[in-house]
N, C-alpha and C positions, 0 to 999 in steps of 0.2 A: 917233601913233607908228607907224613901219613895222612890219609883222608880224615880219619876220626879226629886226629889232632887239629887239623884245620877246622873241622866242623865245630869242635868244642870252643875254639877261638871265636868263631862266628857267633855262637850263642852268647858270648860275653859282650857282644857289641849290639846295642839297641838297633833294631831294624824293622820295627813295625811299619806297616804301610803308612806313607806320608812322613816318615821319620827315619829315612835311610841314609842320611848324609854321612854318618860315621862309618857305616859299612862300605859305602861308595869309596870313601877315602882309603879304607883298608885294602880294597880290591885294586885301586890305582897304585898304591905303594907296593903291593905284592907284585903286580905286573912289572912295574919299573925295576924292582929288585932283580927279577929274572930276565931282564933285557927285552921285554915286550913293549911295543908301541901301544898307545891307547888313544881312543877318541871318545868324547862324551857329548851327547846331544842335549837339547834343551829340556828333554824329559828325564834326563839323568840316566839314560841307557849308556852302557859302556861297551866298547868294542876293542878287544886286545888282539894283537897279531904281530908276527915278524914278517916273513916274506912269502911263505906258502899259504895260500888262501883258497884252497880247493874245497875244504871241508869246514863246517862250522858246528860248534857246540853251543847250546843255548840254555840258560836257566834264569829265573827271576830271583832277585836278591832281597825282596821284601817278604814279610811273613804276617800271618794273622795272629794277633796277640790276644790271647784269652787267658783268664785267670790272672796270675801274678806277672805274666810276661809284660815287658821285656826282661824282667828279672827271671832268668832261667837257671834252675839248678838241675843238672843232669843226673839221672839215676840209671843204673844198669842192672837188669834182672832177666834171667832165663833167656839170654841171647838177644835181648831188646834194649834199646835206649828209650827212656821216658824223660819227662820233666816233672818235677814236684809242683803240683798245683798250678800248672800253666801249660799252654801249648808248647811244643818242642821246637818247631821251626824246621823240622826235617823237610817239610814242604816249604821252600825248595832249597833249604840250606844244604842238604846233601848233594844236590846237583851242583850248587856253587862250589862246594868243597871238592868234588870230583874234578871240576874244571880247573880250580886253583892247583890241585895236585898235579894235573897234566902240565900246567904252566911251569910249576916248579921242576918238572922233569924235562922241560925244554921241548915238549911235543908241539910242533908247529901246526896251527889251525887258526881259524877265526873263533874267538871266544866272545859271545854276546851275552852280556848280563843285563837283563831288562828290569825296569823299575816299576813299582806299584801295580803289579799284576793282580794282587788280591782285592783290589778295589775297582775292578772294571777293566783290567788289562790295559791300563793307561799308558804304560811305557811302550808296549807293542803298537798301540794305536797311533802313538806320536813318534814312532821310530823314524829317525832322520840320520841314519848312518849307512854308508855305502857297502853293503855286503857283496862280496865277489865269489862266494862259494857256490858250487853246484849242488852240494848235499848239506843237509842240516840234521843234527841229532838233538832234539829237545830232551832235557833230562828232568822233566816235571811230572812223570807218570809215577804211579804208586803200586805197581804190581810187577814183580820181577819176571814172572813167566809170561809176559805179554809184550807185543810190539804194537803200539798204538798208531793207527793210520787214519783216525778220524775222531771228531769230538762234537759235542753239542754246541749250538749257539745259545746265546742268552740275552736277556734284557731285564732291567729293573723297572718295576712299575710302582708308582706312588699314588695312592688315593688320599685326598685331603679335603677338609671342609672346616667351617667354624660351627661349633655345636650351639644349640639353644640350652639354656639352663632354667631350672625350676626350683621351687622351694622344697626342702626335704619333707618327706611324708612321715619319717620315723625319727625316734629320738636318738638311736644309737648309730655309731659309725664304726666300721671294722676294716682293718687291713687284712687282706687274704693273699697269701703268696705261695708260690711253688718254686723250688730252686734245686740245683745240683742234679738235674736230669742229664742224660748222657751227652746231648748235643751231637754235633757232627757236621760234615760237609753237606751243603744243601743240594749238591748234585750227585756225587758218588754214593752218598748214604741215604738218599731220599727214598729208596725202596727197601730199607732195612727195618722198617716198622719202629723207628726211633720216635718216641713221643715228642710232640711239639708242645712246649710249655704254655704257649698262648692258647692253643686249642684245648689243652687239658684244663686250664683255668676257666675258660668261658663255658665249657661243658659243665663244670662244677657249679657255676653261677646260674646257668640257664634256667633251671626249674625252681629257683629260690625266689621268695617274695622280697625283692630288694630293689633299690635304685643305685645307679652308678655315679660315682664321684670322679674317679680317674682309673686308668688302666695303662700300665706300661709293661712291655715284654720284648724279649729278644736281645741279642748282643751285636750281631753283624748281619749285613744283608745277605752274605753267602754262607750263613751258618743256621742250622736247625736250632731254634731257641731252647735254651736250657733253663731259663728262669722267666717268671712273670709275676706281676703284683697288681692288685686292684684295691681301691678303697670304695666301700659300698655303704649304703644307708639301709638299715634293716631293724626290725624289732629285736631279733636275736639271730645268731649264727653259730652253729656248732663247728668245732674243729674236727674234721674228718678227712684224713689224707692230705690236708692243706694246713698251713700255719695260719691261725686266725688270732688277731688281737684287737682289742678296742683302741680307738684313736680319738683325737680331739674332734669336736663338732665342726661341721662345715655349714655355710649358709646357702649352699646350692647343691643341686644334683643335676646330672645329665641324663637325657633320655636313655633308658636301658636297652633300646633297640640296637645299640651298637654291639651288645653282647649277642643278641640274636643274629645279627649280621655276620659276626665272626664265627659263630657256630655253623651257620649255613654255608660258609665259604668252603669249597672243596679243596683242601690242602693235600699236597703229595703227588703221587704218580697219576697222571691223567690218561696216558696210553703207553703200551709196552711194545717194544720191537722184538718179536720172537726170533728173527733172523740174527740180530746182533746180541740177543740175550741181555738186554738192558732197557731201561725206560726210554721210550720215544719222546714223550712230553711230560713235563712236571712243573709244579709251581709250589714255592715255599713261602708260607706266611712268616715273614722274617722279623719284622719290627712293628710294634704298635705303640703309639703314644697318644693317649686321650686325656685331656683335662678341660677346664672351662674355656680355654682360649683356642684349642685346636683339636682336631681329630686327624691323625696321620697314620696311615697303614701302608707299609712297604713290603713288596713281594718280589721274589726272584723267580723268573720264568725261564725254562730251558727247553730246547727241543733239538733233535738230531736233524730236523728238516726246517728250512727257512719258512716255507709256507705254513707249517704247523706253528712255528713261533709267532708268526703274524696273527694266526687265528687265536692263540692264547691271549695275546694282547687285546684283541677285539672282544673275546669272551669276558675278560676281566673288566674292561671298560663297560661292557653291557651289564655286568653284575652290579657295579658300584654307582653308575650314573643315575639310575632311577631313585637312589637314596640321596641325591643332591651332591655327590662328590665331584670334585674336579680331578682330572687324571693327568699325570705327566710320566714320561718314560725317560730312562737314562742308561748309560753304560752298555749299549748294545755291542755285541760281538757276534760274528757270523759262525755258522756251523763249518766244520772242516770235513768235506765229503770224503769218505773212506776210499782209498785207492792203493793197490799193491803195486809199487813201482820197483825199479832196479835196486834202489837203496834198501828197501824193505826186504827184498829177497836175500841180499848180501848179509844184512843184519841177522836174519833168521838162521842162516848157515853158521854164523859166528856163535849164536846161542847153542846150536847143536854141538859145536866144537867144545863148548864149556859143559857139555852133558846136561843142557837145560832145554826142556821143551818150551817153545814159545809160539803162541798162536797170535794171529793178527786180530786186533780188537779195536773197538771204538770205545769212548768214554763219555758218560753223561755228565760232562763238566766242560768248562771252557779251557782250551789250551791256546797259548799264544801262537802255536803253529797255524791256527786258522787265519789269523790276521797277517802273520808273516808270509804265508803262502799266497795271500792276495796282493801284498806289496811286492813280492818277488816270485812271480808265477813260474819261473824256470827252476826254482830250487826244489829238489825232492826232499821231503821231510818225514822223519819218523820220530816217535816219542817213546822213551824207555825210562825205567827208574827202579829203585829198590822197593821192598815191601814196606809201605807206610800205612798204618791203620789209624782210623779216626782222626784225620787231620782237622784242623780248625776247632779243636776241642782240648780239654785238659787230659783226655785219654790218648792223645796222639803218641804213637810209638813207631819205631823203625827197627826192622830185623837186621842185626849187625852183619851177619854173613851175606845177606842179599846185597848190602852196599858194596862189598868187595867183588861179588860175582858180576854185578853191573859195571863196576869200574874196570874189571878185566876185559869185558866186552867192549867198553868204550875205548880202551887202549888199542884193542885189536882193530876196531873201526878206523882209528887214526892211521893204522898201518896199511890196511887192505884198501881203503877207499882212495 
């Protein structure tokens, strides 16, 4: 079956993170149809194979659902695939489609489909399948001219407390909102100067004479927020670059110091790695939920070095604790230390045979390769993929010709390795 035909079928099957059962069933039926054995572990990771198990291909089969997803309507324009008003799921649906295409052609290898990657690499962390391969090609990268041999580690940080409430000072209450900002991936897009909706909103509110009633912003822990909304108490408030409307009265307000706190928090790139030409450390102000019952602030920290990641956590704790916040961390995944091995060199030669220049790179995002390499330290791993832009957003798109270029290289790897 053609790769794009398979991918389009995948987009018709709901597979948001935590809701992947239907796509899991599709993959199992597909493997069975073409005579492949399969195993499934308790995390719903899937391993398909016949007899030759020297090489493994790996992709995750969940997606970040933004906008109207999982209802995905594919559009094609200027050599790209898009989705109308939703994320596309090219991350990592294209990798899944390439692997299923190889299965349909009877190409023998281990095919590892991991689950719930987008919500903390859950599948990889709980992987309980017996891989026998010496080499693995991860298909979750988003730049066709690169061979990725390293990635950032990450951890989610949550600061939370119960707020105090006060009587309103002013007569009027207003809802202030911002929406439809570009959004993007909180790792690979963190250095692209994409505005963070939460930061934009609190900067707007900062110098106003008002009190806070509630504030909510962000969509996903691993996305740059594209929308945010606050309800405030003020004498008057003008509409200027933000949507402002009067709302019903409330019998309480919350200390406006939370606005000041969010303004003061240093969001974005914290340090840059000139050797790798990408961020070294970063932190994304991802989700805020403030009302009379709770204050919850969630952040996604990333670093190419474990010691720096540890320091980011300490710095964040030190920032929030003096204000009475409790802190908890979740969804840790380790960095994948860059290393050019035998497999990486072979793959680079195959790129050259396709008349493609490919440099060795690392990525400021989590790849399951980091976790799998710890579980199976004797497996050499590289990560490649087509050109995918603005994943985790409604602007996600994939360059069609790059899909077939990468697929040709993947086929060659199955022959050469």
